[in-house]
NUGUTOR-732230 format. One record per residue: x, y, z of N, C-alpha, C, O in turn; residue number from 1. Coordinates in steps of 0.1 Angstrom, whole numbers. Layout:
R    n_c1    n_c2    n_c3   ca_c1   ca_c2   ca_c3    c_c1    c_c2    c_c3    o_c1    o_c2    o_c3     k
R       X       Y       Z       X       Y       Z       X       Y       Z       X       Y       Z   NUM
...
END
This chain:
R    n_c1    n_c2    n_c3   ca_c1   ca_c2   ca_c3    c_c1    c_c2    c_c3    o_c1    o_c2    o_c3     k
R    -793     633    -210    -802     641    -202    -794     652    -196    -784     651    -190     1
R    -800     665    -198    -793     676    -192    -792     676    -177    -801     671    -170     2
R    -782     682    -172    -780     683    -158    -789     693    -152    -791     704    -157     3
R    -796     689    -141    -805     698    -134    -797     707    -124    -789     702    -117     4
R    -800     720    -125    -793     729    -116    -803     735    -106    -813     740    -110     5
R    -799     735     -94    -807     741     -83    -802     755     -82    -792     758     -75     6
R    -809     765     -88    -804     778     -89    -805     785     -75    -796     793     -71     7
R    -815     782     -67    -816     787     -54    -804     782     -45    -798     790     -38     8
R    -801     770     -46    -790     764     -39    -777     771     -43    -769     774     -34     9
R    -775     774     -55    -763     781     -60    -762     795     -54    -752     800     -50    10
R    -774     802     -54    -774     816     -49    -771     815     -34    -764     824     -29    11
R    -776     806     -27    -774     804     -12    -759     801     -10    -753     807      -1    12
R    -753     793     -18    -739     789     -17    -730     802     -19    -721     804     -11    13
R    -734     810     -28    -727     822     -31    -729     832     -19    -720     839     -15    14
R    -741     833     -14    -744     842      -3    -736     837      10    -731     845      17    15
R    -736     824      12    -728     819      23    -713     823      22    -707     827      32    16
R    -708     822      10    -694     826       8    -692     841      10    -683     846      16    17
R    -702     849       6    -702     864       8    -702     866      23    -694     875      28    18
R    -710     859      31    -711     862      45    -698     858      52    -693     865      61    19
R    -691     847      47    -678     844      53    -668     855      50    -660     858      59    20
R    -668     860      38    -658     871      34    -661     883      43    -652     889      48    21
R    -674     887      44    -678     898      52    -675     897      66    -670     906      73    22
R    -677     885      72    -674     882      86    -659     883      89    -655     888      99    23
R    -652     877      80    -637     877      82    -630     890      79    -621     894      86    24
R    -634     896      68    -627     908      63    -635     921      61    -629     931      57    25
R    -648     920      64    -656     932      63    -663     933      49    -658     927      40    26
R    -673     941      48    -681     942      36    -672     948      25    -674     945      13    27
R    -663     957      29    -655     964      18    -646     953      11    -642     956       0    28
R    -644     942      17    -636     931      11    -644     923       1    -638     915      -7    29
R    -657     924       1    -666     917      -7    -664     921     -22    -666     933     -25    30
R    -660     912     -30    -659     915     -45    -663     902     -52    -664     891     -46    31
R    -666     903     -65    -670     891     -72    -659     881     -71    -662     869     -69    32
R    -647     885     -72    -635     876     -72    -634     869     -59    -632     857     -58    33
R    -634     877     -48    -633     871     -34    -644     861     -31    -642     851     -26    34
R    -656     865     -35    -668     857     -32    -667     844     -40    -670     833     -35    35
R    -664     845     -53    -662     834     -61    -652     824     -56    -654     812     -55    36
R    -641     829     -52    -630     821     -46    -635     814     -33    -633     802     -31    37
R    -642     821     -25    -647     815     -12    -658     805     -15    -659     795      -7    38
R    -665     807     -25    -676     797     -29    -671     785     -37    -678     775     -39    39
R    -659     787     -42    -653     776     -51    -660     776     -65    -661     765     -71    40
R    -664     787     -69    -670     788     -83    -663     799     -91    -654     806     -86    41
R    -666     801    -103    -660     811    -112    -667     824    -109    -678     825    -105    42
R    -660     835    -113    -666     848    -112    -678     850    -121    -687     857    -119    43
R    -677     842    -133    -688     842    -142    -701     837    -136    -711     842    -139    44
R    -699     826    -128    -711     821    -121    -717     831    -112    -729     833    -111    45
R    -709     838    -104    -713     848     -95    -721     859    -102    -731     863     -98    46
R    -715     863    -113    -721     874    -121    -734     869    -128    -743     877    -130    47
R    -735     856    -130    -748     851    -136    -759     853    -126    -770     856    -130    48
R    -756     851    -113    -767     852    -103    -769     866     -97    -779     869     -93    49
R    -758     873     -97    -758     887     -91    -751     897    -100    -739     895    -103    50
R    -759     906    -105    -753     916    -114    -743     926    -107    -733     930    -113    51
R    -746     929     -95    -738     939     -87    -734     933     -74    -740     924     -68    52
R    -724     940     -68    -720     937     -54    -732     940     -45    -735     932     -36    53
R    -739     951     -47    -750     954     -39    -761     944     -39    -768     941     -29    54
R    -764     938     -51    -774     928     -52    -770     915     -44    -778     909     -38    55
R    -757     912     -44    -752     901     -36    -754     904     -21    -759     895     -14    56
R    -751     916     -17    -752     920      -3    -767     919       2    -769     914      13    57
R    -776     924      -7    -790     924      -3    -795     910      -2    -803     906       7    58
R    -791     901     -11    -795     887     -10    -789     880       3    -796     873       9    59
R    -777     883       6    -770     878      18    -778     883      31    -779     875      40    60
R    -782     895      31    -790     900      42    -803     892      44    -806     888      55    61
R    -809     889      33    -822     881      33    -818     867      39    -826     861      47    62
R    -807     861      34    -803     847      39    -801     847      54    -806     838      60    63
R    -794     857      59    -792     857      74    -805     859      81    -808     852      91    64
R    -814     867      76    -827     870      82    -835     857      83    -841     853      93    65
R    -835     849      72    -842     837      71    -837     826      81    -844     819      87    66
R    -824     826      83    -817     817      92    -821     820     106    -824     811     114    67
R    -821     833     110    -824     837     123    -839     834     126    -842     828     137    68
R    -847     837     116    -862     834     118    -864     819     120    -873     815     128    69
R    -857     810     113    -858     796     114    -854     791     128    -860     783     134    70
R    -843     797     133    -839     793     147    -849     798     157    -852     790     167    71
R    -855     810     155    -865     814     165    -878     806     164    -883     802     175    72
R    -882     802     152    -894     793     151    -892     780     157    -902     773     160    73
R    -880     775     159    -877     762     165    -880     763     180    -880     752     187    74
R    -881     774     186    -884     776     201    -898     773     204    -907     774     196    75
R    -900     769     217    -914     766     221    -923     778     219    -919     789     221    76
R    -936     776     216    -945     787     215    -948     793     229    -945     788     239    77
R    -954     805     228    -957     813     240    -950     826     239    -939     827     235    78
R    -958     837     242    -953     850     239    -939     853     247    -930     858     240    79
R    -938     850     259    -926     852     267    -914     844     261    -903     850     260    80
R    -917     832     258    -906     823     252    -901     829     239    -889     829     236    81
R    -911     833     231    -907     839     218    -900     852     219    -891     855     211    82
R    -904     861     228    -897     873     231    -883     870     235    -873     876     229    83
R    -881     861     244    -867     858     248    -859     852     237    -848     856     234    84
R    -865     843     229    -858     836     218    -854     847     207    -843     847     202    85
R    -863     856     204    -861     866     194    -849     875     199    -840     878     190    86
R    -848     878     211    -837     887     216    -824     879     218    -814     884     214    87
R    -825     867     223    -813     859     225    -806     856     212    -794     855     211    88
R    -814     853     202    -808     850     188    -800     861     183    -792     859     174    89
R    -802     873     188    -794     885     183    -780     886     190    -772     893     185    90
R    -778     878     200    -766     879     208    -756     869     202    -759     858     198    91
R    -743     872     202    -732     863     196    -728     853     206    -717     853     212    92
R    -737     843     209    -734     833     219    -727     820     214    -723     812     222    93
R    -726     819     201    -719     808     195    -712     812     182    -714     824     179    94
R    -705     804     176    -697     808     164    -706     813     153    -702     823     146    95
R    -717     807     151    -726     811     140    -731     825     143    -731     834     134    96
R    -735     828     155    -741     841     158    -730     851     159    -732     863     157    97
R    -717     847     163    -706     857     163    -703     861     149    -701     873     146    98
R    -703     852     140    -701     855     126    -712     864     121    -710     874     114    99
R    -725     861     124    -736     870     120    -735     883     126    -738     893     120   100
R    -730     884     139    -728     897     145    -717     905     138    -719     917     137   101
R    -706     899     134    -696     906     126    -702     911     113    -699     923     109   102
R    -710     903     107    -716     907      94    -726     918      97    -726     928      89   103
R    -734     918     107    -743     928     110    -736     941     112    -741     952     107   104
R    -725     941     119    -717     954     121    -712     959     108    -713     971     105   105
R    -708     950     100    -703     954      86    -714     960      78    -712     970      71   106
R    -726     954      79    -737     959      71    -742     972      76    -746     981      68   107
R    -741     974      89    -745     987      95    -736     998      89    -740    1009      86   108
R    -723     995      89    -713    1005      84    -716    1007      69    -715    1018      64   109
R    -719     996      61    -721     998      47    -734    1006      44    -735    1013      34   110
R    -743    1005      53    -756    1013      52    -754    1028      52    -762    1035      47   111
R    -743    1032      58    -740    1047      58    -737    1052      44    -737    1064      42   112
R    -733    1043      35    -729    1047      22    -738    1041      11    -736    1043      -1   113
R    -748    1033      15    -757    1026       5    -771    1027       9    -775    1021      19   114
R    -779    1035       2    -793    1037       5    -801    1024       4    -809    1021      12   115
R    -798    1015      -7    -806    1003      -7    -803     994       5    -812     987      10   116
R    -791     993       9    -788     985      21    -794     991      33    -800     984      42   117
R    -793    1005      35    -799    1012      46    -814    1009      46    -820    1007      57   118
R    -821    1010      34    -835    1007      33    -839     993      38    -848     991      45   119
R    -831     983      33    -833     969      37    -832     967      52    -840     960      58   120
R    -822     973      58    -820     972      72    -831     979      80    -836     974      90   121
R    -835     991      75    -847     998      82    -859     989      81    -866     988      91   122
R    -862     983      70    -874     975      68    -873     963      77    -883     960      84   123
R    -862     957      78    -860     945      87    -861     949     102    -868     942     110   124
R    -856     961     105    -856     966     119    -871     969     123    -875     966     134   125
R    -878     976     114    -892     979     117    -900     967     118    -909     966     127   126
R    -898     957     110    -906     944     110    -903     937     123    -912     932     130   127
R    -890     937     127    -886     930     140    -892     937     152    -898     931     161   128
R    -892     950     152    -897     958     163    -912     956     164    -918     955     175   129
R    -919     957     153    -934     955     153    -938     941     158    -947     940     166   130
R    -930     931     153    -933     917     158    -931     916     173    -939     910     180   131
R    -919     921     177    -916     921     192    -927     928     200    -931     924     210   132
R    -931     940     195    -941     948     202    -954     940     203    -961     940     213   133
R    -958     933     193    -970     924     193    -969     914     203    -978     911     210   134
R    -957     907     205    -955     897     215    -955     903     229    -961     898     238   135
R    -949     915     230    -948     921     243    -962     926     249    -964     927     261   136
R    -971     928     240    -985     932     244    -990     922     254    -998     925     263   137
R    -986     909     252    -992     898     260    -984     896     273    -989     889     282   138
R    -972     902     275    -964     899     286    -960     911     295    -952     909     304   139
R    -964     923     291    -960     935     298    -971     945     299    -979     946     290   140
R    -970     953     310    -980     964     311    -974     977     305    -981     987     303   141
R    -961     977     302    -954     989     297    -959     991     282    -964     982     276   142
R    -956    1003     277    -959    1005     263    -951     995     254    -939     995     254   143
R    -958     986     247    -951     976     239    -941     981     229    -931     975     227   144
R    -945     992     222    -936     997     211    -924    1003     217    -913    1000     212   145
R    -925    1011     228    -913    1016     234    -904    1005     240    -892    1006     240   146
R    -911     996     246    -903     985     253    -896     977     242    -884     973     244   147
R    -902     974     231    -896     967     220    -884     975     215    -873     969     212   148
R    -886     988     213    -875     996     208    -863     996     218    -851     995     214   149
R    -866     997     231    -855     997     241    -848     983     242    -836     983     243   150
R    -856     972     241    -850     959     242    -841     956     230    -830     951     231   151
R    -846     960     218    -838     958     206    -825     967     206    -814     962     202   152
R    -826     979     211    -814     988     213    -804     981     223    -792     981     221   153
R    -810     976     234    -801     970     244    -794     958     238    -782     956     239   154
R    -802     949     230    -796     937     225    -785     941     214    -775     935     213   155
R    -788     951     206    -779     955     196    -766     960     202    -755     957     198   156
R    -767     968     213    -755     973     220    -748     962     226    -735     962     226   157
R    -755     953     233    -748     942     240    -741     933     229    -730     928     232   158
R    -748     931     218    -742     922     208    -730     928     202    -720     921     200   159
R    -730     941     200    -718     948     194    -707     947     204    -695     944     200   160
R    -710     949     217    -699     949     227    -694     934     228    -682     932     230   161
R    -702     925     228    -698     911     229    -690     906     216    -680     899     218   162
R    -695     910     205    -688     905     192    -674     912     191    -665     906     185   163
R    -672     924     197    -659     930     196    -651     927     208    -639     931     209   164
R    -656     918     217    -648     913     228    -648     922     240    -640     920     250   165
R    -656     933     241    -657     942     252    -664     935     264    -661     938     276   166
R    -674     927     261    -681     920     272    -681     905     268    -682     902     256   167
R    -680     897     278    -682     882     275    -696     880     271    -705     886     276   168
R    -699     871     262    -712     868     258    -721     864     269    -733     867     269   169
R    -716     857     279    -724     853     291    -729     865     299    -740     865     304   170
R    -721     876     299    -725     888     306    -736     895     298    -745     900     304   171
R    -734     895     285    -745     901     277    -758     894     279    -768     900     280   172
R    -758     881     279    -770     873     281    -776     876     295    -788     877     297   173
R    -767     877     305    -772     879     319    -779     893     320    -789     894     326   174
R    -773     903     314    -779     916     314    -792     916     306    -802     922     311   175
R    -793     909     295    -806     908     288    -816     901     297    -827     906     298   176
R    -813     890     303    -822     883     312    -827     892     323    -839     892     326   177
R    -818     900     329    -823     909     340    -832     920     335    -842     923     341   178
R    -830     925     323    -839     935     317    -852     929     313    -863     935     314   179
R    -852     917     308    -865     910     304    -873     908     317    -885     910     316   180
R    -867     904     328    -874     903     340    -881     916     345    -892     916     349   181
R    -873     927     343    -879     940     347    -891     944     339    -901     949     344   182
R    -891     941     326    -902     945     317    -914     936     317    -925     939     313   183
R    -911     923     321    -922     913     320    -927     909     334    -937     902     335   184
R    -920     914     344    -925     911     358    -922     897     362    -925     893     373   185
END
């Protein structure tokens, strides 16, 4: 009987390895060889699933996004709780989110040289902002779109400062909590 192969699992395994390489060494260190070694597979297997480095990077972006969405979905329902969860998940408060924060910084840098990566990041950012604005309509009297933009900019800045060690993660969380109180009353 032929062996059954879970192709999605293999792609996710390769994406996980890519994320580890990107978190540890930056996106510029991502190569078929480095990712294959990190995944414990051959470069031929990586090439079978991803024709180009950019294709691997785009898949990895999707994988991170799905993981963050799953963590947010695990929070209790309610607009204010979801707003808080959505924003807190962007902060590097544990090792998983610190690694994701390093990867996010690396992808932002890569987007300055890759239009497909920049387009994927813009699409994700617009979707996140629209979703957050929809939630904010229920919990603030301020303009929800502007408030969402400001809160996301705040969280991105706090996250960058925390992931690079300029602010302790607890301080970043405290600042976010104070701003959430301001906008939600």
